[in-house]
C-alpha positions in Angstrom: -11.0 -6.4 57.7 -12.8 -6.8 61.5 -16.2 -5.2 61.8 -18.3 -4.7 64.8 -20.1 -7.5 66.0 -24.0 -8.2 65.8 -26.9 -8.1 68.5 -29.7 -8.1 68.1 -31.9 -5.1 68.2 -32.8 -4.5 71.9 -28.8 -5.2 72.6 -28.0 -2.8 70.8 -30.4 0.0 72.1 -28.8 -1.0 75.3 -25.6 -0.3 74.6 -26.2 2.2 72.8 -28.1 3.7 76.0 -24.7 3.2 77.8 -22.8 5.1 75.3 -25.5 8.0 75.1 -24.8 8.2 79.3 -20.4 8.7 79.1 -21.4 11.3 75.5 -23.4 13.9 78.4 -20.9 13.4 81.0 -18.3 14.6 78.8 -20.3 17.1 77.3 -20.9 18.9 80.7 -17.2 17.9 81.8 -16.3 20.4 78.5 -19.0 22.4 79.4 -16.8 23.0 83.5 -13.3 22.9 80.7 -14.9 25.8 78.8 -16.6 28.1 81.5 -12.8 27.4 83.5 -10.9 29.2 79.7 -13.2 31.9 79.9 -11.9 32.7 83.7 -8.2 32.4 82.6 -6.3 35.5 83.6 -4.1 37.0 80.4 -1.0 38.4 79.2 -0.2 41.3 77.6 1.5 40.4 74.2 3.6 42.3 72.6 2.4 44.5 68.9 5.6 45.3 67.4 5.8 41.9 64.7 5.6 42.5 61.4 3.9 40.3 59.1 3.9 40.4 55.6 1.0 40.1 53.9 -0.2 40.0 49.9 -1.3 43.9 50.8 2.3 45.3 52.7 3.3 44.5 56.4 0.8 44.3 59.2 1.4 44.6 63.1 -0.3 42.2 65.2 -3.3 44.5 66.1 -3.6 45.5 62.0 -4.7 41.4 61.8 -7.7 42.0 64.6 -9.9 44.0 61.9 -11.0 46.1 63.7 -12.9 43.3 65.9 -12.1 42.0 69.4 -10.5 38.9 69.4 -7.7 37.1 67.4 -7.7 33.2 66.5 -4.2 32.8 65.3 -3.6 29.5 63.7 0.6 28.8 63.0 1.3 26.4 59.8 4.5 24.7 60.4 7.5 25.8 58.4 9.1 22.3 57.1 11.3 23.7 54.3 10.3 24.8 50.6 9.3 21.7 49.5 8.1 19.9 52.3 4.3 21.2 53.5 3.4 19.8 57.0 0.2 17.1 56.3 -1.5 17.8 59.3 -1.8 21.7 58.7 -2.9 21.0 55.4 -5.2 18.7 56.8 -6.5 20.8 58.8 -6.5 24.2 57.0 -8.7 21.5 54.5 -10.9 21.7 57.0 -12.3 24.8 57.9 -15.6 25.6 56.6 -15.7 28.1 53.7 -18.6 30.2 55.7 -16.7 29.3 59.1 -15.1 32.6 58.8 -18.7 34.5 58.7 -19.6 32.6 61.6 -16.3 33.2 63.9 -17.1 37.0 62.5 -20.2 37.4 63.7 -19.3 36.5 67.0 -16.7 39.3 66.8 -13.5 37.6 66.4 -11.1 37.6 63.6 -9.2 34.7 61.5 -5.4 33.9 60.8 -2.9 31.3 59.3 0.5 33.0 60.1 3.8 30.7 59.0 7.5 31.8 59.3 7.0 30.1 55.1 7.9 33.3 53.1 5.2 35.1 51.3 5.7 34.2 48.5 5.9 30.5 49.5 2.4 30.2 51.4 0.6 32.2 48.3 1.8 29.2 45.6 0.7 26.2 48.4 -2.5 27.9 48.4 -3.4 28.7 45.2 -2.5 24.8 44.8 -4.8 24.2 47.5 -7.4 26.3 46.4 -7.7 28.5 49.8 -9.4 31.5 50.4 -8.5 31.6 54.2 -6.0 34.8 55.4 -2.2 33.7 55.5 0.4 35.8 56.8 4.5 35.4 56.7 6.3 36.2 60.4 9.4 35.4 58.6 12.3 37.4 60.4 10.5 38.1 63.7 9.7 36.0 66.5 6.2 35.7 66.9 6.3 32.1 66.8 9.3 31.7 69.2 7.1 33.9 71.4 4.4 32.3 71.4 6.1 28.7 72.3 5.4 26.9 68.8 9.0 27.5 67.8 8.8 25.1 64.4 6.0 23.3 65.4 2.4 24.5 65.2 -0.3 26.1 67.6 -2.9 27.2 67.6 -3.6 30.8 70.1 -6.4 33.4 70.9 -5.9 37.1 71.8 -7.6 39.9 72.5 -7.2 43.7 72.1 -8.4 46.1 74.6 -7.6 49.2 72.3 -4.2 49.8 70.9 -3.1 46.7 73.7 -3.3 43.0 72.5 -3.3 40.0 74.9 -2.9 36.6 74.6 -5.9 34.7 76.2 -5.3 31.2 75.6 -3.0 28.3 73.3 -3.2 25.0 72.5 -1.2 22.2 70.2 -1.6 18.8 69.5 -4.3 16.9 69.6 -5.9 20.5 71.1 -6.1 21.1 67.8 -7.0 18.2 65.5 -10.2 17.4 67.7 -11.9 20.5 66.9 -15.1 20.7 64.9 -14.5 24.4 63.1 -17.3 26.8 64.6 -18.4 26.4 67.6 -15.5 24.3 69.1 -13.4 27.5 68.1 -15.4 29.3 69.6 -15.3 27.4 73.2 -11.3 28.4 73.1 -11.9 32.1 73.0 -12.1 34.7 76.1 -16.1 35.4 75.3 -17.2 32.3 74.1 -19.8 31.2 72.5 -21.7 34.5 74.3 -25.1 32.4 74.3 -27.3 32.9 78.1 -26.8 29.0 78.4 -23.2 29.3 79.7 -21.4 29.6 82.7 -19.6 33.1 82.1 -18.0 35.5 84.6 -20.4 38.4 84.9 -20.6 41.2 82.2 -19.5 38.6 79.6 -21.3 39.2 76.0 -23.9 36.9 76.2 -27.5 36.6 73.9 -30.3 33.7 73.9 -28.8 30.3 71.9 -31.4 30.6 69.1 -32.2 34.3 69.2 
């Protein structure tokens, strides 16, 4: 297997400094994109779906768990004997404390799949997952989100009893995420920190306060 070339310490530092400059530029570009994302309009979304859950039937509004924002990851349904390796890898990468970090910012998380609930629960037990999973089987939720038989990450915001969709991404827009902060960057209110370029009236607090 080939390896990186070997150079003197000063040559390595020069190369690293050049890369750091590009990394800083990329960070600023990502911050600017996140600012644009927080200014996206939203679209009203149907709340009539009946999701099958271990505790009974629940609506999309119910999945907010009384919080203001909701992240939905749609796990592919590849049939009863095959589970999407990408969705499995992504779910494995969600840290145990990740959902608590989101909840601190008023964001709930749920993984939705068209798989029957019994199949979901069996796979959860096998993988040792504790994330909340629900089944959208028999509903048009996946198609209405634009995921179809694929995977997708969607952001929702509630206003009283009304639910709105604010953002969605798929493909590499999902697999490059590093969990909590990157997830918050996709939500309508962002990380809610005072350094962010957000619209007037958006909730914000000191970064380390």
